[in-house]
N, C-alpha and C positions, 0 to 999 in steps of 0.2 A: 355170747351178752344179754345179761340180763334187760327190761325195757327198762329199769330206772336209767339204766350209763344207756344203753338208745337214746332216750330224749336224753338226756344231759350234752350226746352227742351230737346233737342235727337241729333239737332244734333252740330256738329265741328262752334265753330266758321270765319271761316276763309273768309265767304260772309258777316257777317255782317245777322244782320237776313232780310233776305227780308220785305216789305210794305208793297206788295198784294201781292195775291194768283192767278196767272193761273190756268181756267180750261179747257177753247176750246177758236178755235180759227179758222178762216177761211178767206184764205189772205195775209192781211195786218193786220188783222182785227183778236185779242182778247177781251178776257170777264172778268173780276177778279170774287171770289167766292161768288161778291156782284151785279153781272149783268153788273157793271160799263162796257160799250165798248173802248178800248184804238185805238188808231190805232200806226199802232209798224211798229217806225223805223229804229229800233235794229236787227233787225230779226237772235233773238240769237248770234250779235254781227258777223252779217253775215256770218249768217248757212244754213240757210233754206231759201237759192234760191227762190223757185217755193214759197213763206209764207205759211200755216199752212190751216195742212187738204188740201194738191194740189188733184183734185183729181184722177191726173194718178200716184200718189207717191201712194197714200192712194188706189188703185186699184193695181199695182205694190207689194207692200207691203202684201198684203193681199192674193194675188197669189200665191204667194211665200214658206209662211208661211203656205200653207193651204199643201202643195209641201216634202218642205224641211226648218226647220228654221234653224239647225245648224247641219257640221259637222267639226270631226279637221279637222287641217293640214296634215294629213295619208292622205288626198282621194281629189278630184280636184271636182269641180262642175261646170257648166254649169254659174252663172251669175256672177262668181272671172273672168273662161274664155274671156267672153266678155269684161267686163267691161274694165280689162287690157289691149282688145286688142284697146277701141276706144282711152285708156288712152297712147296709142301705135299712135293714127289716127291725137290723137288732137297735142300733141309733137311731132306729124311729124317726130316719127324717127324711124327707124321699129326696130333696135339695144332698144333701154329703153325694159327695165326687169323692174320689179314691186313690189312693195312687199305693201303686204298692213296690218295696225295695225289697230288701233285705234282713233290715236284723230293723236294732230296736233307737239305735245311734241315725244308719242314715233316714226311718223316720221322722226321727227329731230335728237333722237337718235341712230333710223336703220343710219343716216349719221353722224354722229361720227366715230360708226365704221365702214359705209364704207370709209370714209378719214382714218381709221387707217391701213386696209389692204392695203397705199400706203406705209407703213411701216416708213413712218413719223410721229410725233405726238400732230404739233400745226399747233393748227385753229386762223384763223383770225376774228371777227365776227363787227360788227358796235356797236360804243355807243347810245346807244339810243330803241336799238333793245330788238326783243320779241322770243325766240324759244316755248316759253312751260317751266313750273317749276319741271320736273324729274330733280334729280342732273346732269343731262348730259346735256338736253335740258337747265338748268339755269346755269350754267357754261359759255353757247357760248349767254345767254341774256345779253343787257347792259345797263342795269335798274339796278344798288348799291340796291335797297329796293327793289330791291324781291333780290339779291343774299347773300346782308350781316347772313342776320339772319340764314343762311346756308352756310356760310367759315367752312372748307374747300371747293371747289372745286371739277370739274376738274381742274389737270396742263396743261400751254403749251399752255391756248389761255391768245389771246394778243386783244385789241380794238382800233378802231381807230372812226375817228370822219364819219359819212355817208355821202356818195355821197362827201367825196376828194379823190381824185385821189393823187393829190399827195403825202399825210397821208399812203394809201394807199402802194404805193409804194414803203414806207419803211422800211416797217417794212414787205413784203410779199418776203419770203427766202426760198432757198433752201431746210431750215426745213419745209414748209411750206405746212400741207395737204391737206388744207381747207381753204375756204374761204365762209362761207355764209353772204346774204342778204338778204333781201328785197327789191322786187323792186316799194314798198312805203312801209312805216314804220306804221302800222294801229296802237299800241299799241302804241306808242308814237304821237300820235297824227294826223295819217294821213301827214307823211313828204313826199314827194316826189322831189326825186333829181334833182339835171340841166341834162338837154339830152345830153346823150353821155356819162354817168359816168357808164352804167353797158358795155356797151364796151368797156372805155375801163380801168373794171376791169378784163376784160370777158380777151383785152389783155397782162393785170399781170399775172392774173393767167398763161393760156398758155405762159409769157418767162420762167419761174419758173416751171412750170411742179406741180404748182398746182391744186388740184379740185375743179371749182367752183361750189357752190348751191346753190339757188333762193329758196326762201319761199314762197311757194306762197299756204300759211295756207290758209292766212287773203286774197289773191283778185284773187284768181284760183278758180273758176267754174264759168268766165265772171265779171264777179264783177267789172271788171274794164274797160269791152268789150273787154278786151283781155280773153282769160284762161283761162293763170294765171298772167297779169301783165307786162312781163318781154320781152314780143313781139314786142315793136315797136321801142326797142334799136336792133333789127335781130340779137343776139343771140342765142347761145345754149350752155343749160348749161350741166354741166357733171351728176349735182344732181335735179332732182329739190319734192320739201317736196310738198306734198299737204292735208287736212282736212278739217274743217267748213263743208262750204257748198258743198265738194263728196258725202256725204250722206246725202244732199238733207233734216236736222236734225233727221238725224239717223245716230250714230260713227262712225265712219272710215275716217279712212288715207292709204296717200301710200306717199313712198319713190319709187318716178324714178329714174333710173340712162339710164343715156346716154351715147353713142359713147362706143370706143372698148379699151380707154384706161382705162378707170372706172374702181374700181374693183367690184366684183362682190365676192355677198355670195356663202358661195359653204355651203355642209347640214352639216343642225348639230349649224351653225351657229350662227343664229340666227332665230327669232320665233316669234309667239304670239296668243294663244291660239284663238281670237273671232275675230284675223287678217282676211279678207273677209269674213267676213259673210252674205250668203249669201244673206238674208234680205236685209241690210246694201247696197250688191253690186247688188240688182233687185229697191236700188230706186235709189240710183245712178246711173244704166244705164238709167232708165226711165227719172232720172233727166236732161241726156245728150239730147238724144233724143229729147223733148220736145224743150229743149232753143236750136236743132239746125233745129225742123221740126219750132218753131215761132218766129228763127229769132229774137231774146232775145240778140246778141248780142250789137245788132241795134238798140236795142231797150235802154238799159240801157246804152253805151253814150250819147243819145240821152236826155234821162232822166237826165243823168248827167251834160247837158250841164246847159237844162233848169234851172236846182236848182243855178246854179252857177250863171249866170246871177242876177233869183228871190232873192235870198239870201243874195248876196251882198249888196244890196238895202236897206235891209234889217238895221237897227238906230241903232250901239251897235253890228253892224257886219265887218272887219277893211280888212277877208281874206276871202276866199272859198278855199279847199288845195278837193289833192283827183282826183281822177280818176274816170270816171262811178258813181255805190253808192256805194260808197266807198274817200265815206267826212267828210272832217276835215272842223269846225264852228270855225274862231277865230273869239274871242271875242274883242272888246276895255278895260274889266277889267275883276278879277281875279273870276266870279260871274257864273263859267259851276254847279259847284256843285248845287246852286241853282238858276239857271233853268232846271236844269235836273226831281227835284224834284217837281218845279210848275208845269216843265209838265206835270209829270204824273199826277197832281192834272185836269190837265186841258185835262185831257182821252190821251197822249199822248207820245210813248212812248222811252227814244235817251241817250247815256251817256256824261258824261265824261273821255273825257282824260288826260288831264291836269285843272291844274285851270284856265284857260282859254281856254280849245278845246274841241267845241260839235262835238261827230263820231257819222254818219249817217250809214248803211249798210241794209238800206229795202226791202223788197223782187225785185227781176232781172224782179217781176210779177206788180211792185207798178204798178195804173193805174193812169193816166194824171190827175182826180179828188181826186186822194191820191198826190199826187204831191203838188196842191193847194189844199188842205187842212192842207202839214204841215206845207204851208209858213203861212197861214193867223194866226194855231198857237200857229209857234214859232211865228211869229212878235210878235204875241199878248203876249204874256209868259216873251218874253225879254223886252218889256216894262214893264212888269207886275215886271217884276222882279228890274230893271233901274230905275223906278220909281214911283212902292212903290203900 
């Protein structure tokens, strides 16, 4: 029985049936069960920040699983303590307090509960925003196609146009517990707001005493050339949510509270069985150390600028959005799905976030040679789709 038939016979159909089965990877390369090699420019959807099977991650995980694989949160362990302290340093806030979980949806669920501790229950989110698929996280996700089948969801959520500070001002009030937005909307096609937007939203939240939460699940861990993605605006959020790249390929999420006015959980108010698992935390610690040691944030910015310059020259591309290695390639026709399929047959993994938008999120360690290969294969692929 082929793997696609096995999937269809045993798995829920929420993902559809994947066209290929991957069996191994190295850096920005993966191979399927037929031995075909692919250049992976999706990176587990912005998750494999150091690529596949990176030696420092393999060493950290192997060492940790040989000592302590899992303990309940009735006890502490060094990898989680070390990671929490690293995150305090990265957000540059000694008052920061960290809750570990397993995914971005769980991190945002924790943020929702923190917002309820303000005594208010209204949440403002952005149209087009994506914050997860659990009931609470879906309630603050501004995409009707994902929300509608599961309504009614949480009450008290309002959506405003992303990037429109004037619209935000009209809806935030003394009833607002939290405003939650992304620095860059990843699932909506890598949409970047105008400079100054986050500062204006921060000021509006301050005026009405609302918490500002930045969902950095997709932009975090150096993806944009900064640690979290909001830094260019010079703001300090009240809450930051993380996942994806945090575990460098292992399941790990975090909800970080900053500042003395942000509520904190009391014992028993929240929890996660596997949150802050020693093995996942070991991977995160190793990834952060490597990113710092190799100055990868600078490399990410340089690589992103190079890709932008080269991709806008490709016939059929009208715009390249995003920062660093989170980019949205906007096409002049609605052929994104066809481009993804053709790219796969050409040995390139990318994905479509809309009818005319291709998203790429390669590992932060991607080489200049691999960037050049991507541009060559993508150019050929788009030409094949547009011209037959």
